[in-house]
TIVO-665241 format. One line per 8 residues: for each residue x, y, z of N, C-alpha, C. Coordinates in Angstrom, 2 decimals, always signed. Layout:
BEGIN
X/Y/Z/X/Y/Z/X/Y/Z ~ ...
END
This chain:
BEGIN
+0.84/-1.19/+0.00/+0.00/+0.00/+0.00/+0.88/+1.24/+0.00 ~ +0.45/+2.30/-0.70/+1.22/+3.53/-0.78/+1.37/+4.14/+0.61 ~ +2.53/+4.79/+0.86/+2.82/+5.36/+2.18/+1.73/+6.32/+2.63 ~ +1.32/+7.24/+1.73/+0.31/+8.22/+2.11/-1.01/+7.54/+2.40 ~ -1.34/+6.50/+1.63/-2.60/+5.79/+1.85/-2.60/+5.11/+3.21 ~ -1.44/+4.53/+3.59/-1.34/+3.89/+4.91/-1.54/+4.90/+6.02 ~ -0.93/+6.08/+5.84/-1.04/+7.13/+6.86/-2.48/+7.61/+6.99 ~ -3.15/+7.77/+5.86/-4.56/+8.19/+5.89/-5.41/+7.13/+6.57
-5.13/+5.85/+6.28/-5.88/+4.76/+6.89/-5.66/+4.75/+8.40 ~ -4.41/+4.98/+8.80/-4.10/+5.03/+10.23/-4.87/+6.15/+10.91 ~ -4.92/+7.32/+10.25/-5.67/+8.44/+10.81/-7.13/+8.12/+10.92 ~ -7.69/+7.48/+9.90/-9.11/+7.10/+9.91/-9.39/+6.09/+11.02 ~ -8.43/+5.17/+11.25/-8.59/+4.17/+12.30/-8.65/+4.84/+13.67 ~ -7.78/+5.84/+13.89/-7.79/+6.55/+15.16/-9.11/+7.28/+15.37 ~ -9.64/+7.86/+14.30/-10.94/+8.53/+14.40/-12.00/+7.53/+14.83 ~ -11.97/+6.34/+14.21/-12.96/+5.31/+14.54/-12.81/+4.84/+15.98
-11.57/+4.62/+16.43/-11.33/+4.16/+17.80/-11.85/+5.16/+18.81 ~ -11.54/+6.43/+18.59/-11.99/+7.46/+19.52/-13.51/+7.56/+19.53 ~ -14.11/+7.44/+18.35/-15.56/+7.57/+18.25/-16.29/+6.43/+18.94 ~ -15.80/+5.20/+18.76/-16.49/+4.03/+19.29/-16.21/+3.82/+20.77 ~ -14.94/+3.90/+21.15/-14.59/+3.54/+22.53/-14.71/+4.68/+23.52 ~ -14.62/+5.91/+23.05/-14.57/+7.03/+23.98/-15.72/+8.03/+23.82 ~ -16.59/+7.82/+22.85/-17.73/+8.71/+22.70/-17.40/+10.03/+22.03 ~ -16.30/+10.07/+21.26/-15.92/+11.29/+20.55/-16.61/+11.35/+19.20
-16.89/+12.56/+18.75/-17.39/+12.77/+17.39/-16.40/+13.64/+16.65 ~ -16.02/+13.23/+15.45/-15.06/+14.00/+14.67/-15.74/+15.21/+14.05 ~ -15.11/+16.37/+14.22/-15.64/+17.60/+13.65/-15.01/+17.87/+12.31 ~ -14.79/+19.17/+11.99/-14.23/+19.51/+10.68/-12.89/+18.83/+10.43 ~ -12.72/+18.26/+9.26/-11.49/+17.59/+8.85/-10.79/+18.49/+7.85 ~ -9.55/+18.85/+8.14/-8.82/+19.73/+7.25/-7.61/+19.00/+6.71 ~ -7.50/+18.95/+5.39/-6.32/+18.38/+4.75/-5.77/+19.43/+3.81 ~ -4.59/+19.91/+4.09/-4.02/+20.99/+3.30/-2.79/+20.48/+2.57
-2.87/+20.46/+1.26/-1.79/+19.89/+0.48/-1.73/+18.39/+0.74 ~ -0.53/+17.84/+0.80/-0.37/+16.41/+1.05/+0.57/+16.18/+2.23 ~ +0.63/+17.17/+3.13/+1.57/+17.07/+4.23/+0.88/+16.76/+5.55 ~ -0.08/+17.59/+5.96/-0.70/+17.41/+7.26/-2.22/+17.46/+7.15 ~ -2.87/+16.83/+8.12/-4.30/+17.00/+8.26/-4.62/+17.23/+9.72 ~ -5.76/+17.85/+9.97/-6.17/+18.18/+11.33/-7.63/+17.78/+11.51 ~ -7.90/+17.06/+12.61/-9.26/+16.64/+12.94/-9.57/+17.17/+14.34 ~ -10.75/+17.77/+14.47/-11.19/+18.29/+15.77/-12.24/+17.34/+16.34
-12.04/+16.88/+17.58/-12.96/+15.95/+18.23/-13.74/+16.67/+19.33 ~ -15.02/+16.38/+19.38/-15.86/+16.91/+20.45/-16.54/+15.74/+21.14 ~ -16.46/+15.67/+22.47/-17.05/+14.55/+23.19/-18.57/+14.65/+23.18 ~ -19.22/+13.50/+23.38/-20.68/+13.44/+23.32/-21.35/+14.38/+24.33 ~ -20.68/+14.61/+25.48/-21.28/+15.49/+26.49/-20.65/+16.87/+26.50 ~ -20.01/+17.25/+25.38/-19.32/+18.55/+25.32/-20.29/+19.71/+25.52 ~ -21.51/+19.59/+24.97/-22.46/+20.69/+25.09/-22.82/+20.97/+26.55 ~ -22.75/+19.93/+27.39/-23.05/+20.11/+28.80/-21.97/+20.94/+29.49
-20.78/+20.97/+28.90/-19.67/+21.72/+29.48/-19.54/+23.11/+28.85 ~ -20.46/+23.46/+27.96/-20.37/+24.72/+27.21/-20.34/+25.92/+28.14 ~ -19.48/+26.88/+27.81/-19.42/+28.16/+28.51/-19.63/+29.25/+27.48 ~ -20.71/+30.01/+27.64/-21.01/+31.03/+26.63/-21.26/+30.37/+25.29 ~ -20.46/+30.75/+24.31/-20.62/+30.17/+22.96/-19.50/+29.20/+22.63 ~ -18.80/+28.68/+23.66/-17.65/+27.80/+23.42/-17.85/+26.41/+24.01 ~ -17.38/+25.41/+23.28/-17.37/+24.03/+23.78/-15.94/+23.49/+23.66 ~ -15.54/+22.60/+24.58/-14.18/+22.06/+24.56/-13.99/+20.99/+23.48
-12.80/+20.92/+22.93/-12.47/+19.94/+21.90/-11.06/+19.41/+22.11 ~ -10.76/+18.32/+21.42/-9.40/+17.81/+21.30/-9.01/+17.92/+19.83 ~ -7.85/+18.47/+19.56/-7.38/+18.66/+18.19/-6.28/+17.65/+17.90 ~ -6.44/+16.86/+16.84/-5.45/+15.88/+16.42/-4.82/+16.34/+15.11 ~ -3.50/+16.45/+15.08/-2.78/+16.80/+13.87/-1.86/+15.65/+13.51 ~ -1.85/+15.27/+12.25/-1.03/+14.15/+11.79/-0.52/+14.45/+10.39 ~ +0.61/+13.87/+10.02/+1.16/+14.03/+8.68/+0.79/+12.82/+7.83 ~ +0.35/+13.06/+6.59/-0.02/+11.98/+5.70/+1.15/+11.02/+5.46
+2.35/+11.59/+5.37/+3.51/+10.77/+5.02/+4.31/+10.33/+6.25 ~ +3.73/+10.53/+7.44/+4.36/+10.13/+8.70/+5.69/+10.84/+8.96 ~ +5.86/+12.03/+8.41/+7.09/+12.77/+8.65/+7.04/+13.53/+9.96 ~ +5.89/+13.58/+10.62/+5.81/+14.21/+11.93/+4.99/+13.32/+12.86 ~ +5.09/+13.58/+14.16/+4.37/+12.79/+15.14/+2.89/+13.17/+15.16 ~ +2.07/+12.27/+15.75/+0.70/+12.67/+16.08/+0.80/+13.74/+17.15 ~ +0.00/+14.79/+17.04/-0.04/+15.83/+18.05/-1.47/+15.97/+18.56 ~ -1.63/+15.89/+19.87/-2.92/+16.09/+20.51/-2.85/+17.36/+21.34
-3.80/+18.26/+21.14/-3.79/+19.52/+21.87/-5.20/+19.95/+22.23 ~ -5.29/+20.77/+23.27/-6.58/+21.25/+23.73/-7.10/+22.34/+22.79 ~ -8.39/+22.28/+22.53/-8.99/+23.29/+21.67/-10.35/+23.70/+22.19 ~ -10.84/+24.82/+21.67/-12.19/+25.30/+21.94/-12.84/+25.60/+20.61 ~ -14.14/+25.38/+20.53/-14.86/+25.69/+19.30/-15.91/+26.73/+19.62 ~ -15.86/+27.86/+18.89/-16.77/+28.96/+19.14/-17.95/+28.85/+18.19 ~ -19.14/+28.62/+18.74/-20.30/+28.30/+17.94/-20.81/+29.49/+17.13 ~ -20.65/+30.70/+17.65/-21.23/+31.87/+16.98/-20.62/+32.13/+15.61
-19.34/+31.75/+15.45/-18.68/+32.00/+14.17/-18.10/+30.72/+13.57 ~ -18.41/+29.56/+14.19/-17.88/+28.27/+13.73/-16.37/+28.33/+13.61 ~ -15.74/+28.96/+14.60/-14.30/+29.19/+14.55/-13.60/+28.34/+15.60 ~ -12.55/+27.62/+15.19/-11.81/+26.78/+16.11/-10.63/+27.51/+16.73 ~ -10.45/+27.34/+18.02/-9.33/+27.95/+18.74/-8.43/+26.84/+19.25 ~ -7.17/+27.16/+19.44/-6.23/+26.21/+20.03/-5.57/+26.87/+21.22 ~ -5.58/+26.17/+22.35/-5.06/+26.71/+23.59/-3.53/+26.75/+23.57 ~ -2.96/+27.78/+24.13/-1.51/+27.95/+24.16/-0.83/+26.79/+24.86
+0.36/+26.42/+24.35/+1.12/+25.34/+24.99/+1.58/+25.76/+26.39 ~ +1.63/+27.05/+26.65/+1.97/+27.51/+27.99/+0.84/+27.27/+28.97 ~ -0.37/+27.12/+28.45/-1.56/+26.89/+29.27/-1.85/+25.39/+29.38 ~ -1.54/+24.66/+28.32/-1.80/+23.22/+28.28/-0.75/+22.55/+27.41 ~ -0.12/+21.53/+27.91/+0.93/+20.84/+27.17/+0.36/+20.08/+25.97 ~ +1.05/+20.18/+24.83/+0.68/+19.39/+23.66/+1.33/+18.02/+23.78 ~ +0.54/+16.96/+23.54/+1.07/+15.60/+23.59/+1.51/+15.19/+22.19 ~ +2.71/+14.63/+22.09/+3.23/+14.17/+20.80/+3.47/+12.67/+20.88
+2.98/+11.94/+19.89/+3.07/+10.48/+19.88/+3.72/+10.03/+18.58 ~ +4.81/+9.29/+18.68/+5.54/+8.85/+17.49/+4.79/+7.73/+16.76 ~ +5.04/+7.64/+15.47/+4.45/+6.59/+14.63/+5.23/+5.28/+14.83 ~ +5.13/+4.71/+16.01/+5.85/+3.47/+16.31/+4.87/+2.48/+16.93 ~ +4.73/+1.30/+16.32/+3.85/+0.27/+16.84/+2.39/+0.67/+16.79 ~ +1.60/+0.10/+17.70/+0.17/+0.39/+17.77/-0.03/+1.63/+18.62 ~ -0.32/+2.75/+17.98/-0.43/+4.02/+18.71/-1.85/+4.32/+19.14 ~ -2.82/+3.50/+18.73/-4.23/+3.81/+19.02/-4.48/+3.99/+20.51
-3.96/+3.06/+21.33/-4.18/+3.13/+22.78/-3.56/+4.40/+23.36 ~ -2.36/+4.75/+22.86/-1.69/+5.96/+23.35/-2.50/+7.20/+23.02 ~ -3.08/+7.22/+21.80/-3.87/+8.38/+21.40/-5.14/+8.48/+22.23 ~ -5.78/+7.34/+22.49/-7.00/+7.35/+23.31/-6.69/+7.86/+24.71 ~ -5.61/+7.34/+25.32/-5.22/+7.78/+26.66/-4.87/+9.27/+26.66 ~ -4.14/+9.67/+25.62/-3.76/+11.08/+25.51/-4.97/+11.98/+25.34 ~ -5.97/+11.49/+24.60/-7.16/+12.31/+24.35/-7.90/+12.61/+25.66 ~ -7.90/+11.64/+26.58/-8.55/+11.86/+27.86/-7.86/+12.99/+28.63
-6.53/+12.93/+28.66/-5.76/+13.94/+29.39/-5.95/+15.33/+28.76 ~ -5.86/+15.38/+27.42/-5.99/+16.67/+26.74/-7.39/+17.24/+26.91 ~ -8.41/+16.37/+26.91/-9.77/+16.85/+27.09/-9.94/+17.48/+28.46 ~ -9.28/+16.92/+29.48/-9.35/+17.51/+30.81/-8.78/+18.92/+30.79 ~ -7.65/+19.09/+30.08/-7.06/+20.43/+29.96/-7.98/+21.35/+29.17 ~ -8.61/+20.81/+28.12/-9.50/+21.61/+27.30/-10.68/+22.13/+28.11 ~ -11.24/+21.26/+28.94/-12.36/+21.67/+29.80/-11.90/+22.74/+30.78 ~ -10.68/+22.57/+31.33/-10.17/+23.57/+32.27/-9.93/+24.91/+31.60
-9.64/+24.88/+30.29/-9.42/+26.14/+29.58/-10.69/+26.98/+29.52 ~ -11.84/+26.34/+29.74/-13.09/+27.10/+29.79/-13.11/+28.06/+30.98 ~ -12.30/+27.75/+32.00/-12.19/+28.67/+33.13/-11.62/+30.01/+32.68 ~ -10.70/+29.95/+31.71/-10.15/+31.19/+31.16/-11.23/+31.99/+30.45 ~ -12.11/+31.28/+29.74/-13.21/+31.96/+29.05/-14.06/+32.72/+30.07 ~ -14.40/+32.06/+31.18/-15.20/+32.70/+32.22/-14.49/+33.93/+32.77 ~ -13.18/+33.78/+33.04/-12.42/+34.89/+33.63/-12.27/+36.05/+32.64 ~ -11.95/+35.74/+31.40/-11.67/+36.79/+30.43/-12.91/+37.59/+30.06
-14.09/+37.00/+30.15/-15.30/+37.76/+29.85/-15.58/+38.81/+30.92 ~ -14.96/+38.64/+32.09/-15.17/+39.59/+33.19/-14.13/+40.71/+33.22 ~ -13.12/+40.62/+32.36/-12.04/+41.61/+32.34/-12.26/+42.61/+31.21 ~ -12.50/+43.86/+31.56/-12.72/+44.91/+30.56/-11.39/+45.53/+30.17 ~ -11.17/+45.69/+28.88/-9.95/+46.31/+28.37/-10.22/+47.74/+27.94 ~ -9.32/+48.64/+28.31/-9.41/+50.02/+27.84/-8.93/+50.11/+26.40 ~ -9.07/+51.29/+25.83/-8.68/+51.50/+24.43/-7.20/+51.21/+24.22 ~ -6.36/+51.65/+25.14/-4.91/+51.43/+24.98/-4.56/+49.94/+25.06
-5.21/+49.22/+25.96/-4.95/+47.78/+26.09/-5.38/+47.05/+24.82 ~ -6.54/+47.39/+24.29/-7.03/+46.72/+23.09/-6.12/+47.00/+21.90 ~ -5.64/+48.24/+21.79/-4.72/+48.58/+20.71/-3.38/+47.88/+20.91 ~ -2.95/+47.75/+22.16/-1.71/+47.05/+22.43/-1.79/+45.59/+22.01 ~ -2.92/+44.96/+22.29/-3.16/+43.58/+21.88/-3.14/+43.50/+20.35 ~ -3.82/+44.42/+19.69/-3.89/+44.41/+18.23/-2.52/+44.61/+17.60 ~ -1.72/+45.49/+18.17/-0.37/+45.73/+17.62/+0.49/+44.49/+17.77 ~ +0.39/+43.82/+18.92/+1.17/+42.60/+19.13/+0.74/+41.52/+18.13
-0.55/+41.40/+17.90/-1.06/+40.42/+16.95/-0.64/+40.76/+15.52 ~ -0.66/+42.02/+15.20/-0.25/+42.46/+13.85/+1.21/+42.10/+13.59 ~ +2.07/+42.32/+14.59/+3.48/+41.99/+14.45/+3.69/+40.49/+14.30 ~ +2.90/+39.70/+15.03/+3.01/+38.24/+14.91/+2.69/+37.79/+13.49 ~ +1.65/+38.36/+12.93/+1.17/+37.91/+11.62/+2.01/+38.45/+10.47 ~ +2.41/+39.73/+10.54/+3.02/+40.37/+9.37/+4.45/+40.87/+9.57 ~ +4.97/+40.83/+10.78/+6.32/+41.33/+11.00/+6.36/+42.84/+11.02 ~ +7.46/+43.42/+10.52/+7.69/+44.86/+10.63/+7.01/+45.68/+9.56
+6.51/+45.05/+8.50/+5.88/+45.82/+7.41/+4.47/+45.29/+7.14 ~ +3.54/+45.52/+8.06/+2.18/+45.02/+7.87/+1.44/+45.79/+6.77 ~ +0.61/+45.11/+5.99/-0.14/+45.78/+4.93/-1.42/+46.45/+5.44 ~ -1.79/+46.18/+6.69/-3.00/+46.76/+7.27/-2.65/+47.44/+8.59 ~ -3.62/+48.17/+9.15/-3.42/+48.87/+10.42/-3.86/+47.98/+11.59 ~ -3.30/+48.26/+12.75/-3.63/+47.48/+13.94/-5.11/+47.63/+14.30 ~ -5.67/+48.83/+14.15/-7.07/+49.03/+14.55/-8.04/+48.21/+13.70 ~ -7.61/+47.80/+12.50/-8.49/+46.98/+11.67/-8.72/+45.60/+12.28
-7.77/+45.13/+13.08/-7.93/+43.83/+13.73/-8.98/+43.87/+14.83 ~ -9.39/+45.08/+15.23/-10.40/+45.22/+16.28/-11.80/+45.40/+15.72 ~ -11.94/+45.33/+14.42/-13.25/+45.50/+13.79/-14.06/+44.21/+13.89 ~ -15.17/+44.27/+14.60/-16.02/+43.09/+14.79/-16.73/+42.71/+13.49 ~ -16.85/+41.43/+13.25/-17.50/+40.94/+12.04/-18.98/+40.63/+12.26 ~ -19.44/+40.72/+13.51/-20.84/+40.44/+13.82/-21.21/+41.19/+15.10 ~ -22.50/+41.50/+15.28/-22.93/+42.28/+16.45/-22.50/+41.66/+17.78 ~ -22.47/+40.32/+17.86/-22.13/+39.66/+19.12/-20.71/+39.96/+19.58
-19.88/+40.46/+18.67/-18.46/+40.67/+18.98/-18.10/+42.14/+19.19 ~ -19.04/+42.94/+19.60/-18.76/+44.37/+19.78/-18.40/+44.74/+21.21 ~ -18.18/+43.76/+22.05/-17.80/+44.02/+23.43/-16.33/+44.41/+23.55 ~ -15.95/+44.88/+24.73/-14.56/+45.30/+24.97/-13.91/+44.48/+26.08 ~ -14.52/+43.35/+26.44/-13.88/+42.47/+27.41/-12.75/+41.71/+26.73 ~ -11.89/+41.09/+27.52/-10.71/+40.42/+26.99/-11.08/+39.25/+26.08 ~ -12.09/+38.45/+26.46/-12.46/+37.30/+25.67/-12.97/+37.71/+24.28 ~ -13.83/+38.71/+24.24/-14.35/+39.18/+22.96/-13.24/+39.79/+22.11
-12.38/+40.59/+22.75/-11.26/+41.21/+22.02/-10.35/+40.15/+21.42 ~ -10.04/+39.13/+22.20/-9.20/+38.03/+21.71/-9.84/+37.37/+20.48 ~ -11.13/+37.09/+20.55/-11.80/+36.41/+19.45/-11.87/+37.25/+18.19 ~ -12.13/+38.54/+18.35/-12.18/+39.44/+17.19/-10.82/+39.49/+16.51 ~ -9.77/+39.66/+17.30/-8.42/+39.74/+16.74/-8.04/+38.41/+16.10 ~ -8.32/+37.31/+16.79/-7.97/+35.99/+16.26/-8.63/+35.73/+14.92 ~ -9.90/+36.05/+14.81/-10.62/+35.82/+13.56/-10.08/+36.69/+12.44 ~ -9.82/+37.95/+12.72/-9.30/+38.85/+11.69/-7.90/+38.47/+11.23
-7.08/+38.01/+12.17/-5.72/+37.58/+11.83/-5.75/+36.34/+10.95 ~ -6.56/+35.35/+11.33/-6.54/+34.06/+10.63/-7.36/+34.05/+9.35 ~ -8.47/+34.75/+9.33/-9.34/+34.69/+8.15/-9.00/+35.72/+7.09 ~ -8.27/+36.77/+7.46/-7.88/+37.75/+6.46/-9.06/+38.53/+5.91 ~ -8.89/+39.03/+4.67/-9.96/+39.78/+4.03/-9.98/+41.25/+4.35 ~ -8.95/+41.76/+5.06/-8.88/+43.17/+5.41/-8.07/+43.92/+4.35 ~ -8.52/+45.11/+4.01/-7.89/+45.87/+2.93/-6.88/+46.87/+3.46 ~ -5.75/+46.97/+2.76/-4.70/+47.91/+3.13/-3.89/+48.28/+1.92
-2.75/+48.92/+2.15/-1.88/+49.30/+1.04/-0.43/+48.96/+1.37 ~ +0.36/+48.73/+0.33/+1.79/+48.49/+0.48/+2.54/+49.35/-0.53 ~ +3.78/+49.63/-0.21/+4.59/+50.42/-1.14/+4.86/+49.64/-2.42 ~ +4.69/+50.32/-3.54/+4.94/+49.71/-4.85/+5.29/+50.81/-5.84 ~ +6.58/+51.01/-6.11/+7.02/+52.10/-6.99/+6.56/+51.93/-8.44 ~ +6.03/+50.76/-8.79/+5.63/+50.53/-10.18/+4.22/+51.04/-10.47 ~ +3.48/+51.44/-9.42/+2.11/+51.93/-9.66/+2.03/+53.42/-9.38 ~ +1.03/+54.04/-9.92/+0.83/+55.48/-9.74/+0.56/+55.79/-8.28
+1.27/+56.75/-7.74/+1.12/+57.12/-6.34/+2.03/+56.35/-5.41 ~ +2.66/+55.29/-5.91/+3.64/+54.55/-5.13/+3.09/+53.56/-4.13 ~ +1.76/+53.40/-4.09/+1.17/+52.44/-3.16/+0.13/+51.60/-3.89 ~ +0.08/+50.33/-3.53/-0.85/+49.39/-4.16/-1.82/+48.84/-3.12 ~ -3.09/+48.74/-3.49/-4.12/+48.21/-2.59/-4.00/+46.68/-2.53 ~ -4.02/+46.14/-1.30/-3.92/+44.69/-1.11/-5.00/+44.24/-0.12 ~ -5.22/+42.94/-0.08/-6.14/+42.34/+0.88/-5.39/+41.29/+1.68 ~ -5.49/+41.35/+2.99/-4.78/+40.38/+3.83/-5.30/+38.97/+3.55
-4.38/+38.03/+3.50/-4.73/+36.65/+3.18/-5.07/+35.83/+4.42 ~ -5.93/+34.86/+4.21/-6.24/+33.93/+5.29/-5.04/+33.02/+5.54 ~ -4.89/+32.56/+6.77/-3.83/+31.61/+7.11/-4.36/+30.21/+6.80 ~ -3.80/+29.55/+5.81/-4.32/+28.26/+5.38/-3.42/+27.08/+5.74 ~ -2.18/+27.37/+6.08/-1.26/+26.29/+6.44/-1.52/+25.88/+7.89 ~ -1.67/+24.59/+8.12/-2.01/+24.11/+9.46/-0.99/+24.54/+10.51 ~ +0.29/+24.41/+10.20/+1.32/+24.79/+11.18/+1.23/+26.26/+11.53 ~ +1.02/+27.10/+10.52/+0.90/+28.54/+10.76/-0.33/+28.86/+11.57
-1.43/+28.19/+11.27/-2.69/+28.38/+12.00/-2.50/+28.04/+13.47 ~ -1.92/+26.89/+13.76/-1.72/+26.46/+15.13/-0.78/+27.40/+15.88 ~ +0.31/+27.78/+15.22/+1.29/+28.65/+15.85/+0.69/+30.01/+16.23 ~ -0.03/+30.63/+15.29/-0.65/+31.92/+15.58/-1.71/+31.79/+16.66 ~ -2.51/+30.73/+16.61/-3.54/+30.50/+17.62/-2.93/+30.46/+19.01 ~ -1.88/+29.68/+19.15/-1.25/+29.53/+20.47/-0.65/+30.85/+20.96 ~ +0.02/+31.56/+20.06/+0.67/+32.81/+20.46/-0.35/+33.88/+20.82 ~ -1.46/+33.93/+20.09/-2.51/+34.89/+20.43/-3.13/+34.56/+21.78
-3.32/+33.26/+22.06/-3.83/+32.84/+23.36/-2.86/+33.27/+24.46 ~ -1.57/+33.09/+24.21/-0.56/+33.46/+25.21/-0.58/+34.96/+25.48 ~ -0.76/+35.77/+24.45/-0.86/+37.23/+24.64/-2.06/+37.56/+25.50 ~ -3.20/+36.92/+25.20/-4.41/+37.17/+25.99/-4.19/+36.77/+27.45 ~ -3.51/+35.63/+27.66/-3.24/+35.17/+29.03/-2.36/+36.18/+29.78 ~ -1.41/+36.77/+29.09/-0.55/+37.80/+29.70/-1.37/+39.02/+30.10 ~ -2.28/+39.44/+29.22/-3.15/+40.58/+29.54/-4.01/+40.25/+30.76 ~ -4.51/+39.03/+30.81/-5.35/+38.63/+31.94/-4.55/+38.70/+33.24
-3.32/+38.22/+33.21/-2.48/+38.24/+34.41/-2.20/+39.68/+34.85 ~ -1.94/+40.56/+33.90/-1.66/+41.96/+34.21/-2.89/+42.64/+34.81 ~ -4.04/+42.37/+34.24/-5.27/+43.00/+34.73/-5.61/+42.52/+36.15 ~ -5.36/+41.24/+36.41/-5.66/+40.70/+37.73/-4.68/+41.24/+38.79 ~ -3.44/+41.49/+38.34/-2.42/+41.97/+39.28/-2.57/+43.46/+39.58 ~ -3.27/+44.18/+38.72/-3.40/+45.63/+38.89/-4.29/+45.98/+40.09
END
């Protein structure tokens, strides 16, 4: 059997094992190119643990060609925008499992541990909704996020990352601010300009791109969560 086909079969087997033995349901399946795929699992009683518009999940990342380990990490799924979040590794350890022998049991055991962390991350959701950010704090968060995504020459302004895409996201608490920034950073679609001496006026209109690579998506998600956690710690200490 082809290497990639074996890897896909192994991934499908793990999905089946988790679904049958542990009561997990597989959510959105993302396969980008032929390198990695990501599956989000939600337990049968996840809705009972819901906080606000979020439910806990376990995120499984695997490489089709087995060039990387299985990765299990805590996640949250936001129902209002069907947007998946990944908890920072500083908040919850990511479990990595090598492609050696029968890994199904290891993944099942790991999923239990990660789900516990995922449920505990809902405590952050409760706390962050109670923390109000001033204008300077919100702009500081947006500037940090802008630098993460685009480096020193961003094509858009920091305040654009604070533009809510729906009425439910017009609050100024830390949780809402985090979600608005996270969605704008990852989904793109914001208009800006960049220097271009070949066009009239020296600037060209561009649109920020969505983050489609799984590794980039996970990395930005974790770093944005870590920034939010730092703001929460600062606000609590004040």
